[in-house]
C-alpha positions as CSV (number, residue, x, y, z in Angstrom):
1,M,-86.4,-14.4,-54.2
2,M,-83.1,-15.2,-52.3
3,A,-80.6,-12.5,-52.1
4,T,-77.3,-12.9,-53.9
5,G,-75.2,-14.5,-51.2
6,S,-77.1,-16.6,-48.7
7,D,-75.5,-14.8,-45.7
8,R,-77.3,-11.6,-46.6
9,L,-80.9,-10.6,-45.9
10,T,-83.3,-10.0,-48.8
11,H,-84.9,-6.6,-49.1
12,D,-88.2,-7.9,-47.6
13,E,-86.4,-9.7,-44.8
14,R,-84.4,-6.6,-43.9
15,R,-87.4,-4.4,-44.0
16,A,-89.4,-6.7,-41.7
17,L,-86.5,-7.0,-39.3
18,V,-85.8,-3.2,-39.2
19,R,-89.4,-2.2,-38.9
20,G,-90.2,-4.8,-36.2
21,T,-87.2,-3.8,-34.1
22,L,-87.8,-0.1,-34.6
23,Y,-91.5,-0.5,-33.6
24,R,-90.3,-2.3,-30.5
25,I,-87.7,0.4,-29.6
26,V,-90.1,3.3,-30.3
27,G,-92.9,1.5,-28.5
28,T,-90.8,0.6,-25.5
29,P,-91.3,4.0,-23.8
30,V,-95.0,3.6,-24.3
31,V,-94.9,0.1,-22.9
32,A,-92.7,1.3,-20.0
33,V,-95.2,4.1,-19.2
34,L,-98.1,1.6,-19.3
35,G,-96.1,-0.9,-17.1
36,L,-95.2,1.9,-14.7
37,A,-98.8,2.9,-14.3
38,N,-99.9,-0.7,-14.0
39,T,-97.2,-1.6,-11.5
40,A,-97.7,1.6,-9.5
41,V,-101.4,0.9,-9.0
42,I,-100.8,-2.7,-8.1
43,A,-97.9,-1.9,-5.7
44,H,-99.9,0.9,-4.1
45,E,-102.9,-1.3,-3.5
46,T,-101.1,-4.5,-2.5
47,G,-98.0,-3.4,-0.6
48,S,-94.5,-5.0,-0.7
49,A,-95.4,-8.4,0.7
50,V,-98.5,-9.2,-1.4
51,F,-96.9,-7.6,-4.5
52,G,-94.5,-10.5,-4.7
53,L,-97.3,-13.0,-4.7
54,V,-99.3,-11.1,-7.3
55,S,-96.2,-10.9,-9.5
56,L,-95.6,-14.6,-9.1
57,V,-99.1,-15.5,-10.2
58,A,-99.2,-12.9,-13.0
59,T,-96.0,-14.2,-14.6
60,I,-97.2,-17.8,-14.8
61,T,-96.7,-17.6,-18.6
62,L,-92.9,-17.1,-17.9
63,L,-92.8,-20.0,-15.5
64,V,-94.7,-22.4,-17.9
65,P,-94.0,-21.4,-21.5
66,F,-93.6,-25.0,-22.4
67,A,-97.3,-25.7,-22.0
68,D,-97.6,-25.5,-25.8
69,L,-95.5,-28.7,-25.9
70,G,-93.0,-27.1,-28.2
71,I,-95.7,-26.9,-30.9
72,G,-95.5,-23.1,-31.1
73,A,-92.0,-23.3,-32.4
74,T,-93.1,-25.8,-35.0
75,V,-95.9,-23.6,-36.1
76,L,-93.5,-20.7,-36.5
77,S,-91.4,-22.8,-38.9
78,A,-94.6,-23.9,-40.7
79,G,-95.7,-20.2,-41.0
80,S,-92.4,-19.3,-42.7
81,R,-93.3,-21.8,-45.5
82,L,-96.9,-20.5,-46.0
83,Q,-97.4,-18.6,-49.2
84,D,-99.2,-15.3,-49.1
85,N,-102.5,-17.0,-50.0
86,G,-102.0,-19.8,-47.6
87,D,-102.2,-22.6,-50.2
88,D,-99.4,-24.7,-48.8
89,P,-101.3,-27.8,-47.7
90,G,-98.5,-29.2,-45.6
91,A,-97.9,-26.1,-43.6
92,A,-101.6,-25.5,-43.2
93,D,-102.1,-29.0,-41.8
94,V,-99.3,-28.4,-39.3
95,I,-101.2,-25.4,-38.0
96,R,-104.5,-27.3,-38.0
97,R,-103.1,-30.1,-35.9
98,A,-101.4,-27.6,-33.6
99,Y,-104.6,-25.9,-32.8
100,R,-106.4,-29.2,-32.1
101,V,-103.7,-30.4,-29.7
102,L,-103.3,-27.1,-27.9
103,F,-107.1,-26.7,-27.4
104,A,-106.9,-30.1,-25.7
105,V,-104.0,-28.9,-23.5
106,A,-106.0,-25.8,-22.5
107,G,-108.9,-27.9,-21.5
108,A,-106.7,-30.2,-19.4
109,T,-105.1,-27.2,-17.7
110,V,-108.5,-25.7,-16.8
111,A,-109.5,-29.1,-15.3
112,V,-106.3,-29.2,-13.2
113,A,-106.8,-25.7,-12.0
114,L,-110.4,-26.5,-10.8
115,I,-109.2,-29.6,-9.0
116,V,-106.5,-27.6,-7.2
117,M,-109.1,-25.0,-6.2
118,A,-111.4,-27.7,-4.9
119,L,-108.6,-29.1,-2.8
120,D,-107.6,-25.6,-1.7
121,G,-104.0,-26.4,-2.7
122,W,-102.8,-23.1,-4.2
123,T,-101.0,-22.1,-1.0
124,V,-99.0,-25.2,-1.1
125,L,-98.0,-24.7,-4.7
126,V,-97.1,-21.0,-4.6
127,G,-95.6,-21.0,-1.1
128,I,-97.4,-17.8,0.0
129,S,-100.9,-16.9,0.9
130,S,-102.7,-13.5,1.1
131,G,-106.1,-14.7,2.3
132,P,-109.1,-16.8,1.4
133,A,-109.6,-15.0,-1.9
134,D,-106.5,-16.7,-3.3
135,R,-108.2,-19.9,-4.3
136,W,-110.6,-18.0,-6.6
137,A,-108.3,-15.4,-8.0
138,I,-105.4,-17.8,-8.7
139,T,-107.9,-20.3,-10.3
140,V,-109.2,-17.5,-12.7
141,A,-105.6,-16.6,-13.5
142,A,-104.8,-20.2,-14.3
143,C,-107.8,-20.5,-16.6
144,L,-106.8,-17.3,-18.4
145,F,-103.3,-18.8,-18.8
146,A,-104.9,-22.0,-20.2
147,F,-106.7,-20.0,-22.9
148,T,-103.4,-18.2,-23.9
149,I,-101.9,-21.6,-24.9
150,P,-103.7,-22.0,-28.2
151,A,-104.3,-18.2,-28.6
152,G,-100.5,-17.7,-28.7
153,L,-100.2,-19.5,-32.1
154,G,-101.5,-16.4,-33.9
155,L,-98.3,-14.4,-33.1
156,R,-96.2,-17.4,-34.2
157,I,-97.9,-17.4,-37.5
158,L,-97.5,-13.7,-38.0
159,I,-93.7,-13.9,-37.3
160,G,-93.4,-16.9,-39.6
161,I,-95.1,-15.2,-42.6
162,G,-92.9,-12.1,-42.1
163,R,-95.4,-9.8,-40.5
164,I,-93.0,-9.0,-37.7
165,P,-94.1,-5.4,-37.3
166,S,-97.7,-6.5,-36.8
167,A,-96.7,-9.1,-34.3
168,T,-94.6,-6.5,-32.4
169,V,-97.5,-4.0,-32.2
170,I,-99.9,-6.6,-31.0
171,Q,-97.4,-7.7,-28.3
172,M,-97.1,-4.1,-27.2
173,S,-100.8,-3.7,-27.0
174,C,-101.1,-6.3,-24.2
175,P,-99.9,-4.0,-21.4
176,A,-102.6,-1.5,-22.5
177,A,-105.3,-4.1,-22.1
178,A,-103.7,-5.2,-18.8
179,L,-103.8,-1.6,-17.5
180,V,-107.5,-1.3,-18.4
181,I,-108.2,-4.5,-16.3
182,T,-106.1,-3.2,-13.4
183,L,-108.0,0.1,-13.4
184,T,-111.3,-1.8,-13.5
185,L,-110.2,-3.9,-10.4
186,Y,-109.2,-0.6,-8.7
187,A,-112.5,1.0,-9.4
188,I,-114.5,-1.9,-8.0
189,R,-112.2,-2.2,-4.9
190,A,-111.3,-5.8,-5.6
191,D,-109.2,-7.8,-3.1
192,E,-105.5,-7.5,-3.5
193,I,-104.9,-10.9,-5.0
194,W,-107.2,-10.2,-7.9
195,Y,-104.7,-7.9,-9.5
196,A,-102.9,-11.1,-10.5
197,V,-105.4,-11.6,-13.3
198,S,-104.7,-8.3,-15.1
199,A,-101.5,-9.2,-16.9
200,L,-102.9,-12.6,-18.1
201,G,-106.1,-11.0,-19.2
202,G,-104.2,-8.3,-21.2
203,L,-102.1,-11.0,-22.7
204,L,-105.1,-13.1,-23.8
205,A,-106.8,-10.0,-25.3
206,G,-103.7,-9.2,-27.4
207,Q,-103.3,-12.8,-28.5
208,I,-106.9,-13.0,-29.7
209,L,-106.3,-9.9,-31.8
210,G,-103.1,-11.5,-33.1
211,T,-105.0,-14.7,-34.1
212,V,-107.6,-12.8,-36.1
213,L,-104.9,-10.9,-38.0
214,A,-102.7,-13.9,-38.5
215,L,-105.5,-16.1,-40.0
216,R,-106.5,-13.2,-42.3
217,A,-103.0,-12.4,-43.4
218,S,-102.0,-16.0,-44.0
219,G,-105.2,-16.8,-46.0
220,L,-106.1,-19.6,-43.6
221,G,-109.2,-18.1,-42.1
222,W,-111.5,-20.5,-40.3
223,S,-109.9,-23.4,-42.1
224,A,-107.1,-23.3,-39.5
225,F,-109.6,-25.0,-37.1
226,A,-110.7,-27.6,-39.6
227,R,-109.6,-31.2,-39.7
228,V,-106.2,-32.2,-41.2
229,S,-106.5,-33.1,-44.8
230,A,-106.8,-36.8,-45.7
231,S,-103.4,-36.8,-47.4
232,N,-101.7,-35.9,-44.1
233,T,-103.8,-37.9,-41.7
234,G,-101.5,-40.1,-39.6
235,T,-98.3,-38.3,-40.5
236,R,-95.9,-36.8,-38.0
237,L,-96.9,-33.2,-38.7
238,L,-95.5,-31.9,-35.5
239,A,-92.1,-33.7,-35.7
240,G,-89.4,-32.1,-33.6
241,S,-92.0,-30.5,-31.2
242,G,-90.9,-33.0,-28.5
243,W,-87.4,-31.7,-28.4
244,L,-88.5,-28.1,-28.6
245,F,-90.8,-28.9,-25.7
246,V,-87.8,-30.0,-23.6
247,V,-86.0,-26.8,-24.6
248,G,-89.1,-24.8,-23.3
249,V,-89.2,-26.8,-20.1
250,G,-85.5,-26.4,-19.4
251,T,-85.5,-22.7,-20.2
252,A,-88.4,-22.1,-17.9
253,V,-86.9,-24.1,-15.1
254,G,-83.4,-22.7,-15.4
255,L,-84.3,-19.0,-15.9
256,Q,-87.8,-18.4,-14.4
257,T,-87.9,-20.4,-11.2
258,G,-86.0,-17.7,-9.3
259,R,-89.3,-16.4,-8.1
260,V,-90.3,-19.9,-6.7
261,L,-86.9,-20.4,-5.1
262,L,-87.1,-17.0,-3.4
263,A,-90.7,-17.6,-2.3
264,H,-89.7,-20.8,-0.5
265,L,-86.1,-20.1,0.6
266,S,-85.8,-16.3,1.0
267,T,-87.9,-13.4,2.2
268,P,-90.9,-11.6,0.7
269,A,-88.7,-8.5,0.3
270,D,-86.2,-10.4,-1.8
271,L,-89.0,-11.7,-4.0
272,S,-90.4,-8.2,-4.5
273,E,-87.0,-6.9,-5.5
274,Y,-86.5,-9.7,-7.9
275,A,-90.0,-9.2,-9.4
276,V,-89.7,-5.4,-10.0
277,M,-86.1,-5.8,-11.5
278,A,-87.3,-8.7,-13.7
279,Q,-89.9,-6.4,-15.1
280,I,-87.3,-3.8,-16.1
281,Y,-85.1,-6.6,-17.5
282,G,-88.0,-7.8,-19.5
283,V,-88.4,-4.5,-21.3
284,V,-84.8,-4.6,-22.5
285,W,-84.9,-8.3,-23.4
286,S,-88.1,-7.7,-25.5
287,V,-86.1,-5.5,-27.9
288,I,-83.4,-8.2,-28.3
289,S,-85.8,-11.1,-28.6
290,T,-87.9,-9.2,-31.2
291,A,-84.8,-8.8,-33.5
292,G,-83.8,-12.4,-32.8
293,L,-87.1,-14.0,-33.6
294,A,-87.1,-12.2,-36.9
295,Y,-84.2,-14.5,-37.9
296,W,-86.2,-17.7,-37.3
297,P,-87.9,-17.7,-40.8
298,V,-84.7,-16.3,-42.3
299,F,-82.7,-19.4,-41.1
300,V,-85.5,-21.7,-42.2
301,K,-85.4,-20.5,-45.7
302,R,-81.6,-20.9,-45.9
303,Q,-81.7,-24.6,-45.1
304,G,-79.4,-25.6,-48.0
305,A,-76.8,-22.8,-47.6
306,A,-74.7,-24.0,-44.6
307,E,-71.7,-21.7,-45.0
308,G,-73.9,-18.6,-45.6
309,T,-76.0,-19.5,-42.6
310,I,-72.9,-19.9,-40.4
311,R,-71.5,-16.5,-41.4
312,M,-74.9,-14.9,-40.7
313,W,-75.1,-16.6,-37.3
314,W,-71.6,-15.4,-36.3
315,R,-72.4,-11.8,-37.3
316,L,-75.7,-11.9,-35.4
317,T,-74.1,-13.4,-32.3
318,A,-71.5,-10.7,-32.3
319,V,-74.0,-7.9,-32.7
320,F,-76.2,-9.2,-30.0
321,A,-73.2,-9.5,-27.6
322,V,-72.2,-5.9,-28.2
323,G,-75.7,-4.6,-27.8
324,A,-76.4,-6.6,-24.6
325,A,-73.1,-5.4,-23.1
326,G,-74.1,-1.8,-23.7
327,A,-77.6,-2.5,-22.3
328,T,-76.0,-4.0,-19.2
329,I,-74.2,-0.7,-18.4
330,G,-77.5,1.1,-18.7
331,L,-79.3,-1.5,-16.6
332,T,-76.7,-1.3,-13.9
333,L,-76.7,2.5,-13.7
334,L,-80.4,3.2,-14.2
335,G,-82.0,-0.1,-12.9
336,P,-82.2,0.8,-9.2
337,W,-83.6,4.3,-10.0
338,A,-86.2,2.8,-12.4
339,A,-87.2,0.2,-9.8
340,D,-87.7,3.0,-7.2
341,V,-89.9,4.9,-9.6
342,L,-91.8,1.8,-10.7
343,S,-92.6,0.8,-7.2
344,G,-93.4,4.3,-5.9
345,G,-90.4,4.2,-3.6
346,Q,-91.7,1.0,-1.8
347,I,-89.1,-1.4,-3.2
348,D,-85.3,-0.7,-3.0
349,V,-83.3,-2.6,-5.6
350,P,-79.5,-2.8,-5.0
351,A,-77.1,-2.1,-7.8
352,M,-75.7,-5.6,-7.5
353,L,-79.0,-7.1,-8.5
354,A,-79.2,-4.9,-11.5
355,L,-75.7,-5.9,-12.5
356,A,-76.6,-9.6,-12.1
357,F,-79.6,-9.2,-14.4
358,G,-77.2,-7.5,-16.9
359,L,-74.9,-10.5,-16.9
360,L,-77.9,-12.7,-17.5
361,L,-78.9,-10.4,-20.4
362,V,-75.5,-10.8,-22.1
363,A,-75.7,-14.6,-21.7
364,Q,-79.2,-14.9,-23.1
365,A,-78.4,-12.5,-26.0
366,V,-75.3,-14.4,-27.1
367,H,-77.3,-17.7,-27.0
368,F,-80.4,-16.5,-28.7
369,P,-79.2,-16.7,-32.4
370,A,-78.4,-20.3,-31.9
371,S,-81.7,-21.0,-30.3
372,V,-83.6,-19.8,-33.4
373,L,-81.2,-21.6,-35.8
374,L,-81.1,-25.1,-34.3
375,V,-84.8,-26.0,-34.6
376,I,-84.8,-29.1,-36.9
377,P,-85.2,-32.4,-35.0
378,G,-81.6,-33.5,-34.7
379,E,-80.3,-30.1,-33.8
380,A,-83.3,-29.4,-31.4
381,R,-82.3,-32.6,-29.6
382,W,-78.8,-31.3,-29.1
383,Q,-80.1,-28.0,-27.9
384,A,-82.6,-29.8,-25.6
385,L,-79.8,-31.8,-23.9
386,W,-77.7,-28.7,-23.1
387,T,-80.8,-26.8,-21.9
388,V,-81.4,-29.6,-19.4
389,V,-77.8,-29.1,-18.2
390,M,-78.4,-25.4,-18.0
391,A,-81.5,-25.9,-15.9
392,A,-79.7,-28.3,-13.5
393,I,-76.9,-25.8,-12.9
394,G,-79.3,-22.8,-12.5
395,V,-81.6,-24.5,-10.1
396,G,-78.9,-26.4,-8.1
397,L,-76.9,-23.2,-7.6
398,G,-80.0,-21.2,-7.0
399,C,-81.1,-23.4,-4.1
400,M,-77.7,-22.9,-2.5
401,L,-77.5,-19.2,-3.1
402,A,-81.1,-18.1,-2.5
403,G,-80.8,-18.2,1.3
404,P,-77.5,-16.3,1.9
405,F,-77.5,-14.0,-1.2
406,G,-81.2,-13.6,-1.9
407,A,-82.3,-12.3,-5.4
408,V,-78.7,-11.7,-6.5
409,G,-77.8,-15.3,-5.8
410,V,-80.5,-16.9,-7.9
411,V,-80.0,-14.5,-10.9
412,C,-76.2,-15.2,-10.9
413,A,-76.9,-18.9,-10.7
414,A,-79.2,-18.7,-13.8
415,A,-76.6,-16.6,-15.7
416,L,-73.8,-19.1,-14.9
417,G,-75.9,-21.9,-16.1
418,V,-76.5,-20.2,-19.5
419,Y,-72.8,-19.3,-19.9
420,L,-71.5,-22.8,-19.2
421,A,-74.2,-25.0,-20.8
422,Q,-75.5,-22.9,-23.7
423,V,-73.1,-20.1,-24.7
424,L,-69.9,-22.2,-24.6
425,P,-71.4,-25.2,-26.4
426,D,-72.9,-22.9,-29.0
427,L,-69.5,-21.3,-29.8
428,L,-67.9,-24.7,-30.1
429,W,-70.4,-26.8,-32.0
430,V,-73.0,-24.7,-33.9
431,P,-70.9,-24.5,-37.1
432,R,-70.3,-28.2,-37.1
433,L,-74.0,-29.0,-36.6
434,V,-75.1,-26.7,-39.4
435,R,-72.5,-28.3,-41.8
436,R,-73.8,-31.7,-40.9
437,R,-77.2,-31.1,-42.2
438,M,-76.5,-32.0,-45.8
439,T,-74.3,-35.1,-45.0
440,D,-76.8,-36.5,-42.5
441,G,-79.9,-35.7,-44.5
442,A,-81.2,-33.9,-41.5
443,D,-82.3,-31.0,-43.6
444,R,-84.7,-33.2,-45.6
445,A,-86.2,-34.7,-42.5
446,G,-86.4,-31.6,-40.3
447,W,-87.1,-28.7,-42.5
448,Q,-89.9,-30.4,-44.4
449,V,-93.3,-29.2,-43.3
450,G,-95.6,-32.0,-42.4
451,P,-92.8,-34.7,-42.7
452,R,-93.9,-38.1,-43.8
453,R,-90.6,-39.7,-42.6
454,S,-88.9,-39.7,-39.2
455,Y,-85.4,-38.3,-38.7
456,R,-84.0,-41.8,-38.4
457,E,-85.6,-42.8,-41.7
458,A,-84.1,-39.8,-43.4
459,R,-80.6,-40.7,-42.1
460,R,-81.0,-44.3,-43.3
461,E,-82.0,-43.1,-46.7
462,S,-79.0,-40.7,-46.8
463,R,-76.6,-43.5,-45.9
464,S,-78.1,-45.9,-48.4
465,R,-77.4,-43.2,-51.1
466,S,-73.9,-42.7,-50.0
467,H,-73.2,-46.5,-49.8
468,P,-75.5,-48.2,-52.4
469,Q,-75.7,-52.0,-52.4
470,L,-74.3,-53.7,-55.5
471,P,-76.7,-56.0,-57.4
472,R,-76.3,-59.7,-56.7
473,R,-75.1,-61.8,-59.5
474,A,-77.6,-64.4,-60.7
475,G,-76.6,-68.0,-59.8
């Protein structure tokens, strides 16, 4: 049932949001301890120079989150329309087709990784080499990453059906699995580069658990891997995924290529400083993103309440801005100390780098509510175009600043790109885009699970209703 006033959360929505965020906050120290132990072992065994390479490979999921072609976002929206027993055929078919497409993507990714290994081309791609074991270890890491592409849909389904606390707990279990793998590698005295597989292995283990729980909680079970029903064969079940794919590409290029730029244009020391500070930043960002993702299904269910949605978006944006500003102060004051502890005193992070990550945190936090609101095809297209602009600014400035300013330069470049090409357009145009849903008919085309019509077809129908043709007179 919808709450009285569409700008207010229902009891169930509020409970899921609060519990999910509290689980993340309470679990953050546990995750931090696990991350500290994991990073301490890896940094001790690899040293400052190789640690940067290991971090670069281990965080491949941050560099290529768009490998799911934007389908993960579409599945999240479909999950929000699944009933408790999973008997919504349109939403179920969206998930079925998503799994089939992403299994194919995973297979292609494995094939590419094997080809690169056969050509001994990993050194050219990553820009750094630690020895002959790279080709094997990085290939295994790439294959693990490939399997995470379809496995990640389970967490999307959990968030969509309102099981945010469960999704949060599963996400926090990944570092524990990664630590187990790291300790196993330490016990067998594996080569340094093999530590790059621990984070990806832990991620895959958590995602598999999440998939099992999601398919049981949604009622889909093994039917999630069945063929699409005959009634939806040939329909555009994944409409809008293309634009969300562009959003994923632009976000990765604009925000996560700092490691690549530093690997090619700066020093291994700068790369290591960036890597350890990014890990601390990720802990803080995980709390904000957990709360923000909880609003995705909330916004989906309020498709027809434009004014209430806008008021909710304004409030959420303000809350995120204030929270991120407070976190920035803590990040600046405590970040260098935490980095020193995290690296066992081997990596010295300057306060300016911590402040730069804080500015990026505020920018991303202010933009995040709009990113989970504007997901129907027309709005996703608008979001995608500005994301491309953000990426161009971030990478362009990053290339110029990586050499003279190192890690601080690339982080500031990314932050400036977000402020200019995402935060500013959001504040100016989001209310107008949301109000346009009803007049354009975009809500009927974009929010419909398993749409049978394209966005243009829905607009033509809306216009024909607004301007009906008069019947011709006989003779």
